[in-house]
Chimera marker file (.cmm) of the C-alpha trace (Angstrom):
<marker_set name="trace">
<marker id="1" x="266.151" y="-30.497" z="-48.235" r="1" g="1" b="0" radius="0.5"/>
<marker id="2" x="268.681" y="-32.502" z="-46.999" r="1" g="1" b="0" radius="0.5"/>
<marker id="3" x="272.140" y="-30.696" z="-46.079" r="1" g="1" b="0" radius="0.5"/>
<marker id="4" x="275.253" y="-33.208" z="-45.486" r="1" g="1" b="0" radius="0.5"/>
<marker id="5" x="277.466" y="-32.584" z="-42.602" r="1" g="1" b="0" radius="0.5"/>
<marker id="6" x="281.087" y="-33.289" z="-43.368" r="1" g="1" b="0" radius="0.5"/>
<marker id="7" x="281.676" y="-34.783" z="-39.888" r="1" g="1" b="0" radius="0.5"/>
<marker id="8" x="279.120" y="-37.304" z="-40.461" r="1" g="1" b="0" radius="0.5"/>
<marker id="9" x="281.115" y="-38.762" z="-43.368" r="1" g="1" b="0" radius="0.5"/>
<marker id="10" x="284.393" y="-38.337" z="-41.683" r="1" g="1" b="0" radius="0.5"/>
<marker id="11" x="283.072" y="-40.952" z="-38.892" r="1" g="1" b="0" radius="0.5"/>
<marker id="12" x="282.004" y="-43.084" z="-41.657" r="1" g="1" b="0" radius="0.5"/>
<marker id="13" x="285.646" y="-42.740" z="-43.101" r="1" g="1" b="0" radius="0.5"/>
<marker id="14" x="287.349" y="-43.552" z="-39.945" r="1" g="1" b="0" radius="0.5"/>
<marker id="15" x="284.767" y="-46.640" z="-39.600" r="1" g="1" b="0" radius="0.5"/>
<marker id="16" x="285.664" y="-47.880" z="-43.043" r="1" g="1" b="0" radius="0.5"/>
<marker id="17" x="289.403" y="-47.942" z="-42.305" r="1" g="1" b="0" radius="0.5"/>
<marker id="18" x="288.983" y="-49.501" z="-39.129" r="1" g="1" b="0" radius="0.5"/>
<marker id="19" x="286.550" y="-52.295" z="-40.904" r="1" g="1" b="0" radius="0.5"/>
<marker id="20" x="289.565" y="-52.681" z="-43.712" r="1" g="1" b="0" radius="0.5"/>
<marker id="21" x="292.395" y="-52.976" z="-40.807" r="1" g="1" b="0" radius="0.5"/>
<marker id="22" x="290.124" y="-55.977" z="-39.286" r="1" g="1" b="0" radius="0.5"/>
<marker id="23" x="290.901" y="-57.477" z="-42.901" r="1" g="1" b="0" radius="0.5"/>
<marker id="24" x="287.165" y="-56.489" z="-43.962" r="1" g="1" b="0" radius="0.5"/>
<marker id="25" x="285.797" y="-54.518" z="-46.888" r="1" g="1" b="0" radius="0.5"/>
<marker id="26" x="286.593" y="-50.660" z="-46.091" r="1" g="1" b="0" radius="0.5"/>
<marker id="27" x="283.135" y="-49.502" z="-45.885" r="1" g="1" b="0" radius="0.5"/>
<marker id="28" x="281.872" y="-47.551" z="-42.897" r="1" g="1" b="0" radius="0.5"/>
<marker id="29" x="278.230" y="-46.246" z="-41.943" r="1" g="1" b="0" radius="0.5"/>
<marker id="30" x="277.181" y="-43.575" z="-39.250" r="1" g="1" b="0" radius="0.5"/>
<marker id="31" x="273.427" y="-43.034" z="-38.429" r="1" g="1" b="0" radius="0.5"/>
<marker id="32" x="272.601" y="-39.025" z="-37.747" r="1" g="1" b="0" radius="0.5"/>
<marker id="33" x="269.651" y="-37.470" z="-35.764" r="1" g="1" b="0" radius="0.5"/>
<marker id="34" x="269.901" y="-33.833" z="-35.981" r="1" g="1" b="0" radius="0.5"/>
<marker id="35" x="273.616" y="-32.947" z="-35.159" r="1" g="1" b="0" radius="0.5"/>
<marker id="36" x="274.555" y="-35.963" z="-33.405" r="1" g="1" b="0" radius="0.5"/>
<marker id="37" x="275.842" y="-39.378" z="-33.837" r="1" g="1" b="0" radius="0.5"/>
<marker id="38" x="273.234" y="-41.889" z="-32.794" r="1" g="1" b="0" radius="0.5"/>
<marker id="39" x="275.132" y="-45.199" z="-34.272" r="1" g="1" b="0" radius="0.5"/>
<marker id="40" x="278.368" y="-45.986" z="-36.419" r="1" g="1" b="0" radius="0.5"/>
<marker id="41" x="279.207" y="-49.326" z="-37.650" r="1" g="1" b="0" radius="0.5"/>
<marker id="42" x="282.202" y="-50.917" z="-40.027" r="1" g="1" b="0" radius="0.5"/>
<marker id="43" x="281.450" y="-53.602" z="-42.278" r="1" g="1" b="0" radius="0.5"/>
<marker id="44" x="281.889" y="-57.006" z="-40.782" r="1" g="1" b="0" radius="0.5"/>
<marker id="45" x="280.641" y="-59.608" z="-43.910" r="1" g="1" b="0" radius="0.5"/>
<marker id="46" x="284.146" y="-61.166" z="-43.851" r="1" g="1" b="0" radius="0.5"/>
<marker id="47" x="285.022" y="-60.872" z="-40.253" r="1" g="1" b="0" radius="0.5"/>
<marker id="48" x="281.889" y="-62.412" z="-39.230" r="1" g="1" b="0" radius="0.5"/>
<marker id="49" x="281.329" y="-64.505" z="-42.002" r="1" g="1" b="0" radius="0.5"/>
<marker id="50" x="277.626" y="-62.577" z="-42.005" r="1" g="1" b="0" radius="0.5"/>
<marker id="51" x="276.397" y="-62.104" z="-45.654" r="1" g="1" b="0" radius="0.5"/>
<marker id="52" x="274.018" y="-59.228" z="-44.329" r="1" g="1" b="0" radius="0.5"/>
<marker id="53" x="276.808" y="-57.751" z="-42.280" r="1" g="1" b="0" radius="0.5"/>
<marker id="54" x="276.981" y="-54.851" z="-43.948" r="1" g="1" b="0" radius="0.5"/>
<marker id="55" x="278.002" y="-51.415" z="-42.086" r="1" g="1" b="0" radius="0.5"/>
<marker id="56" x="274.603" y="-50.116" z="-43.405" r="1" g="1" b="0" radius="0.5"/>
<marker id="57" x="272.438" y="-52.380" z="-42.031" r="1" g="1" b="0" radius="0.5"/>
<marker id="58" x="274.783" y="-52.822" z="-38.149" r="1" g="1" b="0" radius="0.5"/>
<marker id="59" x="274.401" y="-48.996" z="-38.346" r="1" g="1" b="0" radius="0.5"/>
<marker id="60" x="270.658" y="-48.955" z="-38.805" r="1" g="1" b="0" radius="0.5"/>
<marker id="61" x="270.318" y="-51.925" z="-36.425" r="1" g="1" b="0" radius="0.5"/>
<marker id="62" x="272.054" y="-50.294" z="-33.691" r="1" g="1" b="0" radius="0.5"/>
<marker id="63" x="270.270" y="-46.946" z="-33.850" r="1" g="1" b="0" radius="0.5"/>
<marker id="64" x="267.060" y="-49.142" z="-33.895" r="1" g="1" b="0" radius="0.5"/>
<marker id="65" x="268.220" y="-50.400" z="-30.223" r="1" g="1" b="0" radius="0.5"/>
<marker id="66" x="269.268" y="-47.020" z="-29.188" r="1" g="1" b="0" radius="0.5"/>
<marker id="67" x="266.102" y="-45.060" z="-30.089" r="1" g="1" b="0" radius="0.5"/>
<marker id="68" x="264.048" y="-48.131" z="-29.224" r="1" g="1" b="0" radius="0.5"/>
<marker id="69" x="262.139" y="-48.060" z="-32.385" r="1" g="1" b="0" radius="0.5"/>
<marker id="70" x="262.304" y="-49.511" z="-35.545" r="1" g="1" b="0" radius="0.5"/>
<marker id="71" x="260.791" y="-46.385" z="-37.827" r="1" g="1" b="0" radius="0.5"/>
<marker id="72" x="263.324" y="-43.290" z="-37.453" r="1" g="1" b="0" radius="0.5"/>
<marker id="73" x="262.100" y="-40.711" z="-39.961" r="1" g="1" b="0" radius="0.5"/>
<marker id="74" x="264.029" y="-38.538" z="-38.397" r="1" g="1" b="0" radius="0.5"/>
<marker id="75" x="267.337" y="-40.065" z="-39.043" r="1" g="1" b="0" radius="0.5"/>
<marker id="76" x="270.096" y="-39.973" z="-41.970" r="1" g="1" b="0" radius="0.5"/>
<marker id="77" x="272.239" y="-42.663" z="-42.972" r="1" g="1" b="0" radius="0.5"/>
<marker id="78" x="275.615" y="-42.009" z="-43.712" r="1" g="1" b="0" radius="0.5"/>
<marker id="79" x="277.670" y="-44.474" z="-45.859" r="1" g="1" b="0" radius="0.5"/>
<marker id="80" x="281.039" y="-44.390" z="-47.973" r="1" g="1" b="0" radius="0.5"/>
<marker id="81" x="279.596" y="-46.431" z="-50.323" r="1" g="1" b="0" radius="0.5"/>
<marker id="82" x="276.296" y="-46.100" z="-52.273" r="1" g="1" b="0" radius="0.5"/>
<marker id="83" x="274.319" y="-48.603" z="-50.420" r="1" g="1" b="0" radius="0.5"/>
<marker id="84" x="273.207" y="-52.167" z="-51.811" r="1" g="1" b="0" radius="0.5"/>
<marker id="85" x="269.714" y="-53.530" z="-52.633" r="1" g="1" b="0" radius="0.5"/>
<marker id="86" x="269.660" y="-55.322" z="-49.288" r="1" g="1" b="0" radius="0.5"/>
<marker id="87" x="270.918" y="-52.198" z="-47.234" r="1" g="1" b="0" radius="0.5"/>
<marker id="88" x="268.971" y="-49.432" z="-49.208" r="1" g="1" b="0" radius="0.5"/>
<marker id="89" x="265.504" y="-51.743" z="-48.398" r="1" g="1" b="0" radius="0.5"/>
<marker id="90" x="266.765" y="-51.683" z="-44.933" r="1" g="1" b="0" radius="0.5"/>
<marker id="91" x="266.721" y="-47.837" z="-45.058" r="1" g="1" b="0" radius="0.5"/>
<marker id="92" x="263.062" y="-47.945" z="-46.707" r="1" g="1" b="0" radius="0.5"/>
<marker id="93" x="262.053" y="-50.440" z="-43.973" r="1" g="1" b="0" radius="0.5"/>
<marker id="94" x="263.451" y="-47.935" z="-41.253" r="1" g="1" b="0" radius="0.5"/>
<marker id="95" x="261.630" y="-45.119" z="-42.866" r="1" g="1" b="0" radius="0.5"/>
<marker id="96" x="264.628" y="-43.095" z="-42.775" r="1" g="1" b="0" radius="0.5"/>
<marker id="97" x="264.584" y="-39.228" z="-43.847" r="1" g="1" b="0" radius="0.5"/>
<marker id="98" x="267.476" y="-39.412" z="-46.240" r="1" g="1" b="0" radius="0.5"/>
<marker id="99" x="270.911" y="-41.681" z="-47.315" r="1" g="1" b="0" radius="0.5"/>
<marker id="100" x="273.782" y="-39.685" z="-48.017" r="1" g="1" b="0" radius="0.5"/>
<marker id="101" x="277.008" y="-41.834" z="-49.945" r="1" g="1" b="0" radius="0.5"/>
<marker id="102" x="280.376" y="-41.081" z="-51.292" r="1" g="1" b="0" radius="0.5"/>
<marker id="103" x="281.299" y="-43.585" z="-53.760" r="1" g="1" b="0" radius="0.5"/>
<marker id="104" x="278.945" y="-44.963" z="-56.672" r="1" g="1" b="0" radius="0.5"/>
<marker id="105" x="278.001" y="-48.615" z="-57.330" r="1" g="1" b="0" radius="0.5"/>
<marker id="106" x="279.704" y="-48.252" z="-60.651" r="1" g="1" b="0" radius="0.5"/>
<marker id="107" x="282.906" y="-47.370" z="-58.889" r="1" g="1" b="0" radius="0.5"/>
<marker id="108" x="282.939" y="-50.217" z="-56.922" r="1" g="1" b="0" radius="0.5"/>
<marker id="109" x="281.932" y="-51.985" z="-60.115" r="1" g="1" b="0" radius="0.5"/>
<marker id="110" x="285.041" y="-50.424" z="-61.687" r="1" g="1" b="0" radius="0.5"/>
<marker id="111" x="287.555" y="-51.300" z="-58.985" r="1" g="1" b="0" radius="0.5"/>
<marker id="112" x="286.281" y="-55.004" z="-58.669" r="1" g="1" b="0" radius="0.5"/>
<marker id="113" x="287.147" y="-55.629" z="-62.316" r="1" g="1" b="0" radius="0.5"/>
<marker id="114" x="290.585" y="-54.258" z="-62.001" r="1" g="1" b="0" radius="0.5"/>
<marker id="115" x="291.517" y="-54.876" z="-58.620" r="1" g="1" b="0" radius="0.5"/>
<marker id="116" x="289.131" y="-57.558" z="-57.285" r="1" g="1" b="0" radius="0.5"/>
<marker id="117" x="290.800" y="-61.156" z="-55.697" r="1" g="1" b="0" radius="0.5"/>
<marker id="118" x="289.429" y="-64.177" z="-54.438" r="1" g="1" b="0" radius="0.5"/>
<marker id="119" x="289.311" y="-62.504" z="-51.179" r="1" g="1" b="0" radius="0.5"/>
<marker id="120" x="287.931" y="-58.918" z="-51.823" r="1" g="1" b="0" radius="0.5"/>
<marker id="121" x="285.841" y="-59.424" z="-55.162" r="1" g="1" b="0" radius="0.5"/>
<marker id="122" x="284.136" y="-55.974" z="-54.478" r="1" g="1" b="0" radius="0.5"/>
<marker id="123" x="280.804" y="-57.603" z="-56.321" r="1" g="1" b="0" radius="0.5"/>
<marker id="124" x="278.262" y="-55.763" z="-56.504" r="1" g="1" b="0" radius="0.5"/>
<marker id="125" x="274.329" y="-55.906" z="-57.789" r="1" g="1" b="0" radius="0.5"/>
<marker id="126" x="273.783" y="-53.410" z="-60.256" r="1" g="1" b="0" radius="0.5"/>
<marker id="127" x="270.544" y="-51.995" z="-58.919" r="1" g="1" b="0" radius="0.5"/>
<marker id="128" x="271.044" y="-48.060" z="-57.392" r="1" g="1" b="0" radius="0.5"/>
<marker id="129" x="269.698" y="-47.300" z="-54.295" r="1" g="1" b="0" radius="0.5"/>
<marker id="130" x="267.798" y="-44.375" z="-55.983" r="1" g="1" b="0" radius="0.5"/>
<marker id="131" x="266.334" y="-47.180" z="-57.897" r="1" g="1" b="0" radius="0.5"/>
<marker id="132" x="264.978" y="-48.996" z="-54.514" r="1" g="1" b="0" radius="0.5"/>
<marker id="133" x="263.840" y="-45.869" z="-53.137" r="1" g="1" b="0" radius="0.5"/>
<marker id="134" x="261.857" y="-44.604" z="-55.977" r="1" g="1" b="0" radius="0.5"/>
<marker id="135" x="260.190" y="-48.349" z="-56.152" r="1" g="1" b="0" radius="0.5"/>
<marker id="136" x="259.390" y="-48.070" z="-52.552" r="1" g="1" b="0" radius="0.5"/>
<marker id="137" x="256.416" y="-46.951" z="-50.423" r="1" g="1" b="0" radius="0.5"/>
<marker id="138" x="258.324" y="-44.103" z="-48.498" r="1" g="1" b="0" radius="0.5"/>
<marker id="139" x="260.260" y="-41.048" z="-49.649" r="1" g="1" b="0" radius="0.5"/>
<marker id="140" x="263.886" y="-40.620" z="-48.667" r="1" g="1" b="0" radius="0.5"/>
<marker id="141" x="265.938" y="-38.212" z="-49.822" r="1" g="1" b="0" radius="0.5"/>
<marker id="142" x="269.164" y="-39.090" z="-51.389" r="1" g="1" b="0" radius="0.5"/>
<marker id="143" x="272.511" y="-37.459" z="-51.684" r="1" g="1" b="0" radius="0.5"/>
<marker id="144" x="275.097" y="-38.904" z="-53.532" r="1" g="1" b="0" radius="0.5"/>
<marker id="145" x="278.475" y="-38.142" z="-54.538" r="1" g="1" b="0" radius="0.5"/>
<marker id="146" x="279.202" y="-36.373" z="-51.180" r="1" g="1" b="0" radius="0.5"/>
<marker id="147" x="282.995" y="-36.643" z="-50.559" r="1" g="1" b="0" radius="0.5"/>
<marker id="148" x="283.549" y="-39.002" z="-53.296" r="1" g="1" b="0" radius="0.5"/>
<marker id="149" x="287.022" y="-38.948" z="-53.968" r="1" g="1" b="0" radius="0.5"/>
<marker id="150" x="287.619" y="-39.381" z="-50.451" r="1" g="1" b="0" radius="0.5"/>
<marker id="151" x="285.657" y="-42.991" z="-50.415" r="1" g="1" b="0" radius="0.5"/>
<marker id="152" x="287.159" y="-44.024" z="-53.655" r="1" g="1" b="0" radius="0.5"/>
<marker id="153" x="290.457" y="-43.843" z="-51.783" r="1" g="1" b="0" radius="0.5"/>
<marker id="154" x="289.003" y="-46.880" z="-49.411" r="1" g="1" b="0" radius="0.5"/>
<marker id="155" x="289.111" y="-49.143" z="-51.921" r="1" g="1" b="0" radius="0.5"/>
<marker id="156" x="291.909" y="-51.640" z="-51.667" r="1" g="1" b="0" radius="0.5"/>
<marker id="157" x="292.726" y="-55.166" z="-53.077" r="1" g="1" b="0" radius="0.5"/>
<link id1="1" id2="2" r="1" g="1" b="0" radius="0.2"/>
<link id1="2" id2="3" r="1" g="1" b="0" radius="0.2"/>
<link id1="3" id2="4" r="1" g="1" b="0" radius="0.2"/>
<link id1="4" id2="5" r="1" g="1" b="0" radius="0.2"/>
<link id1="5" id2="6" r="1" g="1" b="0" radius="0.2"/>
<link id1="6" id2="7" r="1" g="1" b="0" radius="0.2"/>
<link id1="7" id2="8" r="1" g="1" b="0" radius="0.2"/>
<link id1="8" id2="9" r="1" g="1" b="0" radius="0.2"/>
<link id1="9" id2="10" r="1" g="1" b="0" radius="0.2"/>
<link id1="10" id2="11" r="1" g="1" b="0" radius="0.2"/>
<link id1="11" id2="12" r="1" g="1" b="0" radius="0.2"/>
<link id1="12" id2="13" r="1" g="1" b="0" radius="0.2"/>
<link id1="13" id2="14" r="1" g="1" b="0" radius="0.2"/>
<link id1="14" id2="15" r="1" g="1" b="0" radius="0.2"/>
<link id1="15" id2="16" r="1" g="1" b="0" radius="0.2"/>
<link id1="16" id2="17" r="1" g="1" b="0" radius="0.2"/>
<link id1="17" id2="18" r="1" g="1" b="0" radius="0.2"/>
<link id1="18" id2="19" r="1" g="1" b="0" radius="0.2"/>
<link id1="19" id2="20" r="1" g="1" b="0" radius="0.2"/>
<link id1="20" id2="21" r="1" g="1" b="0" radius="0.2"/>
<link id1="21" id2="22" r="1" g="1" b="0" radius="0.2"/>
<link id1="22" id2="23" r="1" g="1" b="0" radius="0.2"/>
<link id1="23" id2="24" r="1" g="1" b="0" radius="0.2"/>
<link id1="24" id2="25" r="1" g="1" b="0" radius="0.2"/>
<link id1="25" id2="26" r="1" g="1" b="0" radius="0.2"/>
<link id1="26" id2="27" r="1" g="1" b="0" radius="0.2"/>
<link id1="27" id2="28" r="1" g="1" b="0" radius="0.2"/>
<link id1="28" id2="29" r="1" g="1" b="0" radius="0.2"/>
<link id1="29" id2="30" r="1" g="1" b="0" radius="0.2"/>
<link id1="30" id2="31" r="1" g="1" b="0" radius="0.2"/>
<link id1="31" id2="32" r="1" g="1" b="0" radius="0.2"/>
<link id1="32" id2="33" r="1" g="1" b="0" radius="0.2"/>
<link id1="33" id2="34" r="1" g="1" b="0" radius="0.2"/>
<link id1="34" id2="35" r="1" g="1" b="0" radius="0.2"/>
<link id1="35" id2="36" r="1" g="1" b="0" radius="0.2"/>
<link id1="36" id2="37" r="1" g="1" b="0" radius="0.2"/>
<link id1="37" id2="38" r="1" g="1" b="0" radius="0.2"/>
<link id1="38" id2="39" r="1" g="1" b="0" radius="0.2"/>
<link id1="39" id2="40" r="1" g="1" b="0" radius="0.2"/>
<link id1="40" id2="41" r="1" g="1" b="0" radius="0.2"/>
<link id1="41" id2="42" r="1" g="1" b="0" radius="0.2"/>
<link id1="42" id2="43" r="1" g="1" b="0" radius="0.2"/>
<link id1="43" id2="44" r="1" g="1" b="0" radius="0.2"/>
<link id1="44" id2="45" r="1" g="1" b="0" radius="0.2"/>
<link id1="45" id2="46" r="1" g="1" b="0" radius="0.2"/>
<link id1="46" id2="47" r="1" g="1" b="0" radius="0.2"/>
<link id1="47" id2="48" r="1" g="1" b="0" radius="0.2"/>
<link id1="48" id2="49" r="1" g="1" b="0" radius="0.2"/>
<link id1="49" id2="50" r="1" g="1" b="0" radius="0.2"/>
<link id1="50" id2="51" r="1" g="1" b="0" radius="0.2"/>
<link id1="51" id2="52" r="1" g="1" b="0" radius="0.2"/>
<link id1="52" id2="53" r="1" g="1" b="0" radius="0.2"/>
<link id1="53" id2="54" r="1" g="1" b="0" radius="0.2"/>
<link id1="54" id2="55" r="1" g="1" b="0" radius="0.2"/>
<link id1="55" id2="56" r="1" g="1" b="0" radius="0.2"/>
<link id1="56" id2="57" r="1" g="1" b="0" radius="0.2"/>
<link id1="57" id2="58" r="1" g="1" b="0" radius="0.2"/>
<link id1="58" id2="59" r="1" g="1" b="0" radius="0.2"/>
<link id1="59" id2="60" r="1" g="1" b="0" radius="0.2"/>
<link id1="60" id2="61" r="1" g="1" b="0" radius="0.2"/>
<link id1="61" id2="62" r="1" g="1" b="0" radius="0.2"/>
<link id1="62" id2="63" r="1" g="1" b="0" radius="0.2"/>
<link id1="63" id2="64" r="1" g="1" b="0" radius="0.2"/>
<link id1="64" id2="65" r="1" g="1" b="0" radius="0.2"/>
<link id1="65" id2="66" r="1" g="1" b="0" radius="0.2"/>
<link id1="66" id2="67" r="1" g="1" b="0" radius="0.2"/>
<link id1="67" id2="68" r="1" g="1" b="0" radius="0.2"/>
<link id1="68" id2="69" r="1" g="1" b="0" radius="0.2"/>
<link id1="69" id2="70" r="1" g="1" b="0" radius="0.2"/>
<link id1="70" id2="71" r="1" g="1" b="0" radius="0.2"/>
<link id1="71" id2="72" r="1" g="1" b="0" radius="0.2"/>
<link id1="72" id2="73" r="1" g="1" b="0" radius="0.2"/>
<link id1="73" id2="74" r="1" g="1" b="0" radius="0.2"/>
<link id1="74" id2="75" r="1" g="1" b="0" radius="0.2"/>
<link id1="75" id2="76" r="1" g="1" b="0" radius="0.2"/>
<link id1="76" id2="77" r="1" g="1" b="0" radius="0.2"/>
<link id1="77" id2="78" r="1" g="1" b="0" radius="0.2"/>
<link id1="78" id2="79" r="1" g="1" b="0" radius="0.2"/>
<link id1="79" id2="80" r="1" g="1" b="0" radius="0.2"/>
<link id1="80" id2="81" r="1" g="1" b="0" radius="0.2"/>
<link id1="81" id2="82" r="1" g="1" b="0" radius="0.2"/>
<link id1="82" id2="83" r="1" g="1" b="0" radius="0.2"/>
<link id1="83" id2="84" r="1" g="1" b="0" radius="0.2"/>
<link id1="84" id2="85" r="1" g="1" b="0" radius="0.2"/>
<link id1="85" id2="86" r="1" g="1" b="0" radius="0.2"/>
<link id1="86" id2="87" r="1" g="1" b="0" radius="0.2"/>
<link id1="87" id2="88" r="1" g="1" b="0" radius="0.2"/>
<link id1="88" id2="89" r="1" g="1" b="0" radius="0.2"/>
<link id1="89" id2="90" r="1" g="1" b="0" radius="0.2"/>
<link id1="90" id2="91" r="1" g="1" b="0" radius="0.2"/>
<link id1="91" id2="92" r="1" g="1" b="0" radius="0.2"/>
<link id1="92" id2="93" r="1" g="1" b="0" radius="0.2"/>
<link id1="93" id2="94" r="1" g="1" b="0" radius="0.2"/>
<link id1="94" id2="95" r="1" g="1" b="0" radius="0.2"/>
<link id1="95" id2="96" r="1" g="1" b="0" radius="0.2"/>
<link id1="96" id2="97" r="1" g="1" b="0" radius="0.2"/>
<link id1="97" id2="98" r="1" g="1" b="0" radius="0.2"/>
<link id1="98" id2="99" r="1" g="1" b="0" radius="0.2"/>
<link id1="99" id2="100" r="1" g="1" b="0" radius="0.2"/>
<link id1="100" id2="101" r="1" g="1" b="0" radius="0.2"/>
<link id1="101" id2="102" r="1" g="1" b="0" radius="0.2"/>
<link id1="102" id2="103" r="1" g="1" b="0" radius="0.2"/>
<link id1="103" id2="104" r="1" g="1" b="0" radius="0.2"/>
<link id1="104" id2="105" r="1" g="1" b="0" radius="0.2"/>
<link id1="105" id2="106" r="1" g="1" b="0" radius="0.2"/>
<link id1="106" id2="107" r="1" g="1" b="0" radius="0.2"/>
<link id1="107" id2="108" r="1" g="1" b="0" radius="0.2"/>
<link id1="108" id2="109" r="1" g="1" b="0" radius="0.2"/>
<link id1="109" id2="110" r="1" g="1" b="0" radius="0.2"/>
<link id1="110" id2="111" r="1" g="1" b="0" radius="0.2"/>
<link id1="111" id2="112" r="1" g="1" b="0" radius="0.2"/>
<link id1="112" id2="113" r="1" g="1" b="0" radius="0.2"/>
<link id1="113" id2="114" r="1" g="1" b="0" radius="0.2"/>
<link id1="114" id2="115" r="1" g="1" b="0" radius="0.2"/>
<link id1="115" id2="116" r="1" g="1" b="0" radius="0.2"/>
<link id1="116" id2="117" r="1" g="1" b="0" radius="0.2"/>
<link id1="117" id2="118" r="1" g="1" b="0" radius="0.2"/>
<link id1="118" id2="119" r="1" g="1" b="0" radius="0.2"/>
<link id1="119" id2="120" r="1" g="1" b="0" radius="0.2"/>
<link id1="120" id2="121" r="1" g="1" b="0" radius="0.2"/>
<link id1="121" id2="122" r="1" g="1" b="0" radius="0.2"/>
<link id1="122" id2="123" r="1" g="1" b="0" radius="0.2"/>
<link id1="123" id2="124" r="1" g="1" b="0" radius="0.2"/>
<link id1="124" id2="125" r="1" g="1" b="0" radius="0.2"/>
<link id1="125" id2="126" r="1" g="1" b="0" radius="0.2"/>
<link id1="126" id2="127" r="1" g="1" b="0" radius="0.2"/>
<link id1="127" id2="128" r="1" g="1" b="0" radius="0.2"/>
<link id1="128" id2="129" r="1" g="1" b="0" radius="0.2"/>
<link id1="129" id2="130" r="1" g="1" b="0" radius="0.2"/>
<link id1="130" id2="131" r="1" g="1" b="0" radius="0.2"/>
<link id1="131" id2="132" r="1" g="1" b="0" radius="0.2"/>
<link id1="132" id2="133" r="1" g="1" b="0" radius="0.2"/>
<link id1="133" id2="134" r="1" g="1" b="0" radius="0.2"/>
<link id1="134" id2="135" r="1" g="1" b="0" radius="0.2"/>
<link id1="135" id2="136" r="1" g="1" b="0" radius="0.2"/>
<link id1="136" id2="137" r="1" g="1" b="0" radius="0.2"/>
<link id1="137" id2="138" r="1" g="1" b="0" radius="0.2"/>
<link id1="138" id2="139" r="1" g="1" b="0" radius="0.2"/>
<link id1="139" id2="140" r="1" g="1" b="0" radius="0.2"/>
<link id1="140" id2="141" r="1" g="1" b="0" radius="0.2"/>
<link id1="141" id2="142" r="1" g="1" b="0" radius="0.2"/>
<link id1="142" id2="143" r="1" g="1" b="0" radius="0.2"/>
<link id1="143" id2="144" r="1" g="1" b="0" radius="0.2"/>
<link id1="144" id2="145" r="1" g="1" b="0" radius="0.2"/>
<link id1="145" id2="146" r="1" g="1" b="0" radius="0.2"/>
<link id1="146" id2="147" r="1" g="1" b="0" radius="0.2"/>
<link id1="147" id2="148" r="1" g="1" b="0" radius="0.2"/>
<link id1="148" id2="149" r="1" g="1" b="0" radius="0.2"/>
<link id1="149" id2="150" r="1" g="1" b="0" radius="0.2"/>
<link id1="150" id2="151" r="1" g="1" b="0" radius="0.2"/>
<link id1="151" id2="152" r="1" g="1" b="0" radius="0.2"/>
<link id1="152" id2="153" r="1" g="1" b="0" radius="0.2"/>
<link id1="153" id2="154" r="1" g="1" b="0" radius="0.2"/>
<link id1="154" id2="155" r="1" g="1" b="0" radius="0.2"/>
<link id1="155" id2="156" r="1" g="1" b="0" radius="0.2"/>
<link id1="156" id2="157" r="1" g="1" b="0" radius="0.2"/>
</marker_set>
């Protein structure tokens, strides 16, 4: 059973705050292997005008380069927000051991409805990471709501 570590989510939160300072969505991600961080990333979709520049995909890509392999069954993705279907699928293709996330897709949805604007819409595709993983060929353990309150504080307009 996966036991999430606070230090990894705290680093993801720092990455999210860095993304916000740079004018992007405040989302951060960390790839951990054992007791150490392999990679970390801030969301870059707005900054780079890149629709796939999500923190999770960037952290997975960077970890793959560091480890020099595409399959990382000994790694866990920590992310401040529940991964979207694209990012959840990237975790599946990378054969990750686990995903640990803070706020939920429903949290983002609610925030977007109440505080979204033209620049920060907080759009979501209403498919949970659990649903993506459940329909995939591999087994990825998911821990949700880890440090959820801290991660929800990252939402902004």
